[in-house]
C-alpha positions in Angstrom: 90.3 86.4 81.0 91.4 85.2 84.3 90.9 81.4 84.9 91.2 82.1 88.7 88.4 79.9 90.7 87.6 78.9 94.3 89.7 76.0 95.3 87.5 72.8 96.6 88.3 71.6 99.8 90.8 69.2 99.7 91.0 66.3 102.2 93.6 66.0 104.7 95.8 63.5 104.5 94.9 61.6 107.7 91.0 61.8 105.8 92.6 60.1 103.2 94.3 57.7 105.1 91.0 56.7 106.8 89.3 56.2 103.7 92.0 54.7 101.3 92.4 51.1 100.6 91.8 49.2 97.7 88.8 49.1 95.1 87.3 49.5 91.8 87.1 52.3 89.5 83.7 51.3 88.4 84.3 51.9 84.8 81.1 49.4 84.8 79.1 48.1 87.5 79.6 44.7 87.8 83.3 45.4 87.1 85.3 42.8 84.7 86.2 40.9 88.1 82.6 39.8 87.6 82.7 38.6 84.1 82.4 34.9 83.5 82.9 32.0 80.7 79.4 31.3 80.9 78.4 34.8 79.1 80.1 34.5 75.6 79.3 35.1 72.0 75.9 33.5 72.2 74.7 35.3 75.2 76.1 38.7 73.3 74.3 38.0 70.1 71.3 37.7 71.9 71.7 41.0 73.8 72.6 42.9 70.8 69.5 41.8 69.1 67.2 43.2 72.5 69.7 46.1 72.7 68.4 49.9 71.8 70.7 49.8 68.6 68.5 47.1 67.3 65.8 49.8 66.8 68.1 52.2 65.4 69.6 54.1 68.2 73.4 55.3 67.5 76.2 53.5 68.4 79.5 53.9 70.6 82.6 51.9 68.9 85.8 51.1 70.7 88.8 50.1 68.8 91.6 48.5 70.8 95.1 48.6 68.8 97.6 46.5 71.0 100.9 46.8 69.3 103.7 49.1 70.7 107.0 49.5 69.7 108.7 49.5 72.9 107.3 48.8 77.0 106.9 51.4 79.2 107.3 49.9 82.3 104.4 51.2 84.6 101.9 50.0 81.6 99.3 47.8 82.7 97.1 47.7 79.3 96.7 44.8 77.1 99.8 45.4 74.3 102.0 43.3 72.3 105.7 44.9 71.6 106.9 44.7 68.1 108.4 46.9 65.7 106.9 44.7 62.5 104.5 47.2 61.3 103.5 44.6 58.8 101.1 42.9 61.7 98.9 46.0 61.2 97.5 45.0 58.0 96.5 41.2 59.2 95.2 42.9 62.3 93.2 45.6 60.4 91.7 43.1 58.3 90.3 41.2 61.3 89.1 44.0 62.9 87.0 44.7 59.5 85.8 41.1 59.8 84.7 41.4 63.7 83.0 44.4 62.6 81.0 42.4 59.9 80.2 40.1 62.6 79.2 42.5 65.0 77.0 44.8 62.6 75.0 41.5 61.4 73.4 41.3 64.6 71.9 44.8 64.1 69.6 46.1 61.2 70.6 48.5 58.5 73.8 50.0 59.4 73.8 51.8 62.7 75.3 55.6 62.7 78.4 55.7 64.8 78.2 59.2 66.9 81.6 58.3 68.9 84.3 56.2 68.1 87.7 55.6 70.3 90.8 54.2 69.2 93.1 52.8 72.1 95.8 50.9 72.9 98.7 50.0 73.3 100.0 52.6 70.1 96.5 53.1 67.8 99.5 55.1 65.3 101.3 52.3 65.3 99.2 51.5 62.7 99.7 54.0 59.6 97.7 56.5 57.8 97.0 53.6 55.1 96.0 51.3 57.6 93.8 53.6 59.6 92.2 54.7 56.4 91.5 51.4 55.5 90.0 50.4 58.8 87.9 53.3 58.9 86.6 52.7 55.5 85.9 49.1 56.8 83.9 50.2 59.6 82.0 52.6 57.8 81.1 49.8 55.4 79.2 47.9 58.1 78.6 50.6 60.4 77.5 54.2 59.1 80.4 56.7 60.5 79.0 59.8 61.4 80.2 62.9 59.6 78.3 65.6 61.4 80.1 68.2 63.5 78.8 67.0 66.7 80.6 63.4 66.5 83.0 62.8 68.8 86.1 60.6 67.1 88.8 60.1 69.5 92.5 58.7 69.1 95.2 58.0 71.7 98.3 59.4 71.1 102.1 58.3 72.0 103.7 61.5 71.0 107.0 59.6 70.3 105.1 57.7 67.2 104.1 60.5 65.3 104.9 63.7 63.4 102.9 67.3 63.6 102.2 66.1 59.9 100.5 62.9 61.2 98.1 65.1 63.0 96.8 66.6 59.8 96.3 63.0 58.5 94.4 62.0 61.3 92.1 65.0 61.1 91.8 64.5 57.2 90.5 61.0 58.3 87.8 62.5 60.7 89.3 62.2 64.1 88.6 65.3 66.0 89.8 64.4 69.5 93.3 63.5 70.9 94.6 62.3 74.0 98.7 62.6 74.3 100.1 60.5 76.8 102.4 62.7 79.0 103.0 60.9 82.6 106.0 62.9 83.2 108.2 65.9 82.0 111.3 64.8 84.1 114.0 63.2 82.4 115.0 61.0 85.2 111.2 59.5 85.7 111.1 59.0 82.0 114.5 56.8 82.1 113.1 54.9 84.9 109.9 54.1 82.6 111.5 53.8 79.6 109.5 56.7 77.8 111.7 59.7 76.7 110.0 62.7 75.2 110.5 66.4 75.4 108.2 69.1 76.2 109.2 70.9 73.1 108.3 67.8 70.9 104.9 67.7 72.7 104.4 71.4 72.6 105.0 71.1 68.9 102.1 68.2 68.3 99.5 69.8 70.2 99.9 72.9 68.3 99.6 71.0 65.0 96.5 69.3 66.4 95.2 72.6 67.1 96.1 73.8 63.4 94.7 70.7 62.0 91.2 71.5 63.5 91.0 68.8 66.3 88.1 70.2 68.7 89.4 68.6 72.1 93.0 67.7 73.2 93.7 65.6 76.2 96.9 65.2 78.5 97.5 62.2 80.4 99.5 62.2 83.4 100.8 59.5 86.1 101.7 60.3 89.8 103.6 57.5 92.1 105.7 57.0 89.4 109.7 55.9 90.4 111.9 58.8 91.3 108.9 61.5 91.0 109.5 64.3 93.5 107.3 67.1 94.7 109.6 69.7 92.4 109.6 67.7 89.5 105.9 67.1 89.2 105.2 70.6 90.0 107.4 71.5 86.7 105.6 69.1 84.5 102.1 70.2 85.9 103.2 74.0 85.1 104.4 72.7 81.2 101.1 71.0 80.6 99.0 73.6 82.2 101.4 76.4 79.8 99.9 73.6 76.8 96.0 74.4 78.1 94.9 71.1 77.0 91.3 70.6 77.3 91.1 67.7 79.8 93.7 66.6 82.1 93.9 63.3 83.6 96.3 62.6 86.7 95.9 58.7 87.1 97.5 57.1 90.0 100.5 54.7 89.1 99.4 51.1 90.5 102.4 48.9 91.2 101.3 45.0 90.2 104.2 43.3 89.2 102.6 40.1 89.8 100.1 40.8 87.1 102.1 42.7 84.5 106.0 42.0 83.6 107.3 45.2 82.6 106.4 46.2 86.2 109.1 44.3 87.2 112.0 46.4 85.7 110.8 49.1 88.4 112.9 49.4 91.2 110.8 49.3 94.3 113.0 51.5 96.4 112.5 54.3 93.9 108.7 54.6 94.2 107.4 57.2 96.2 106.2 56.6 99.6 102.6 57.2 100.7 103.3 60.5 102.1 104.6 61.6 98.8 101.9 59.9 96.9 99.6 62.0 98.9 101.1 65.0 98.3 101.6 64.6 94.5 97.9 64.4 94.6 97.1 67.7 96.2 99.6 69.0 94.5 98.0 68.4 91.1 94.9 69.2 92.3 95.6 72.7 93.9 97.4 73.6 90.5 94.9 72.7 87.7 92.1 73.9 90.3 94.1 77.3 90.1 94.6 77.3 86.9 90.6 77.2 85.6 90.3 73.5 85.3 87.0 71.9 86.8 87.5 68.7 88.9 85.3 66.3 86.8 85.9 63.5 89.4 88.5 60.8 90.6 91.3 61.7 88.2 89.4 64.2 85.4 89.8 67.5 85.0 88.2 69.6 82.0 88.3 73.6 81.4 84.7 74.8 81.9 84.1 75.4 78.3 84.8 71.5 77.2 82.3 69.0 76.3 83.2 67.1 79.5 82.6 69.7 82.0 78.9 70.5 80.2 78.2 67.0 80.5 79.2 67.6 84.4 76.8 70.4 84.7 73.7 69.3 82.9 73.8 65.7 84.2 74.6 63.6 81.1 78.2 62.5 82.4 78.9 58.8 82.5 81.4 56.4 83.1 82.7 53.9 80.3 85.7 51.3 79.7 87.5 54.4 79.1 86.5 56.4 81.9 84.3 59.5 82.5 82.5 60.3 79.4 80.0 61.9 77.2 76.8 60.7 75.5 75.3 58.9 77.9 72.9 55.9 77.1 74.8 54.6 73.8 75.2 51.0 73.5 79.2 50.4 73.2 80.8 47.3 70.8 84.4 46.7 71.6 86.5 45.5 68.4 89.8 44.0 68.7 91.8 41.4 71.2 90.3 42.1 74.6 87.7 44.9 73.9 85.0 45.1 75.8 81.4 45.6 74.8 78.4 47.1 76.8 75.4 46.2 75.3 72.2 46.8 77.1 72.0 44.8 80.1 75.2 42.9 79.3 78.9 42.9 78.8 81.1 41.0 76.9 84.9 40.9 76.7 87.2 39.7 73.6 90.0 37.1 73.9 92.7 38.7 75.9 95.6 36.9 73.8 95.7 37.7 70.6 96.4 34.4 69.2 92.7 33.5 70.6 91.3 36.6 68.8 92.7 35.6 65.4 91.2 32.3 65.8 87.6 33.1 66.9 87.8 35.9 63.6 89.8 33.3 61.3 86.9 31.0 62.0 84.0 33.3 61.6 83.0 33.4 65.1 82.7 36.6 67.5 85.6 36.4 69.9 84.3 37.3 72.8 85.0 34.5 75.6 83.5 36.0 78.7 80.9 38.6 80.1 77.8 39.2 82.1 74.0 39.7 81.6 73.3 42.0 84.8 70.4 40.8 87.1 67.6 43.0 88.3 69.8 43.8 91.5 73.0 44.4 89.2 71.0 47.1 87.1 70.0 48.5 90.4 73.2 49.0 91.9 74.7 50.2 88.6 72.5 53.1 88.7 73.3 53.9 92.2 76.9 53.5 91.8 76.4 55.7 88.5 74.7 58.6 90.3 77.3 58.8 92.9 80.3 58.5 90.5 78.8 61.1 87.8 76.5 63.3 89.6 77.5 63.3 92.5 74.0 63.2 94.2 71.6 60.2 94.7 68.2 61.0 95.2 66.2 58.3 96.7 63.2 58.6 94.8 64.7 58.6 91.2 65.8 55.4 92.1 62.7 54.1 93.7 60.7 55.2 90.7 62.8 53.4 88.2 63.3 50.2 90.2 60.1 50.1 92.1 61.9 49.6 95.4 62.1 51.4 99.1 65.7 52.8 99.0 65.9 53.0 102.9 64.7 49.6 103.3 66.5 47.8 100.6 69.9 49.4 101.5 69.6 49.4 105.5 72.9 47.9 105.6 74.4 50.2 103.3 73.3 53.2 104.4 74.7 52.2 107.8 77.9 52.4 106.4 77.8 55.8 105.6 78.2 57.1 109.2 81.8 57.6 109.1 81.9 59.2 105.7 78.9 62.0 107.0 81.2 62.6 110.0 84.2 63.2 107.8 82.4 65.5 105.8 82.8 63.4 102.5 78.9 63.2 102.5 75.6 64.8 103.4 72.8 62.6 103.8 69.0 63.6 104.6 65.8 61.7 103.9 65.8 62.6 100.0 69.1 61.4 99.3 73.2 61.2 99.7 75.0 64.3 98.4 78.6 64.4 98.1 80.4 67.3 99.3 83.1 69.0 97.3 85.8 67.8 99.8 84.3 64.0 99.0 84.4 63.9 95.3 87.9 63.4 95.7 86.9 60.1 97.3 84.3 58.7 94.9 85.3 55.4 94.5 85.3 55.0 98.6 81.7 56.6 98.5 80.5 53.9 95.6 82.0 50.8 97.4 79.3 50.3 99.9 76.8 49.4 97.2 78.6 46.9 95.8 77.3 43.5 96.3 80.6 42.0 95.0 82.5 43.6 97.9 82.0 42.0 101.3 81.9 44.7 103.9 85.4 43.6 105.3 86.5 44.0 101.7 85.9 47.9 101.3 87.9 50.8 102.3 85.1 52.2 104.3 84.7 49.4 106.9 88.7 48.2 107.2 91.0 49.6 105.0 93.7 47.2 106.2 92.0 44.2 105.0 90.7 45.8 101.4 91.3 43.4 98.7 94.2 43.3 96.6 92.2 42.5 93.5 91.9 45.9 92.9 94.1 48.9 92.7 94.7 51.5 95.6 91.9 54.4 95.8 94.7 57.3 96.1 
């Protein structure tokens, strides 16, 4: 069966330059930049008791495991570098106690239809530790056993063997994401992450043999010493492995925020033109190989659940990126984990010491968050429609929020003239439609509706002065 398909029109380098800048990734709206200490554990508890889960709806759980044995220099995640695996025992016990605190806010044992372990390196925990953690979660929530559950875990290929994947499947995981980034040895040396194609291929084969239903591969473009020729080889190798999903993230170099990035030599980073070429190369190769473009940096095979969600309108974004199962309340467990409950967000303490202290004191570790206003909820729905559906229907928003869209968003709509002229969107009386070319610039298209960004800070208005609080759009 051929996987060839027509290619979507790619934005030109000049078009990307006109609309590039810095901006949010919109894994939430409002973004975590707007979280405040005024919304803490008490406010989170009140929101949980008003939530859909409080009346018996199923849940999504996220568990953050912060430990890594060695630093990857590009990483911007909340992680702790250690080789002391005994730390996992105390961490597991505290996560279980935190689960008890969260579950006490809800009646009964809500069913968990979606579970994601992220990090850090989740497989820093041993199989025995993971088993104990899952048993603890099941004691306070109800872990789903049905075939439709979505239980995923992030994999550092250096941290496991093929036999480990069979054990993870036995524990109930049916989806896995493999951090590859780049197979080029020079790039791997520059970012302190050596792993070979053969090692990853053996793990993916083992995951399939163990019964994993969906496998993902994560790549990063813009890393030090990356070249078009080298990244083309990586893309060919990853395509040959045929993961169900592929993500191609743009490396964001912010060494003032992430200490490990100070090990990266700035003169070894690709320049702007090369970054654009790496992005275009990724898109062209993946589309030609039969992957469907989901949005931003996500691609999936047409039969994958993510691609089906795009087609049937159930795609959404959460703090892990594009996801299925829209509408589930999300409870985050572990240091720095974020919960999304009803119309509120709550983030746990970002330092391990502070999180430990809260759990040891028998209280929730949430130390900042946000309760959405009516205007936040309105704009969240607008941003979500653009980011996930690529189509904003004015009537749909008006029916839910009781506004006249064109009157409410006069200033925002005026700022779409340049994007419409450049063929990124089509605007008519019924709404805004993102074109195939515009889907590569979704963040820029959503930004005019972000009330927390001044017009001068958005890429659409003035790329040169876009706020540096966020990563580059491309």
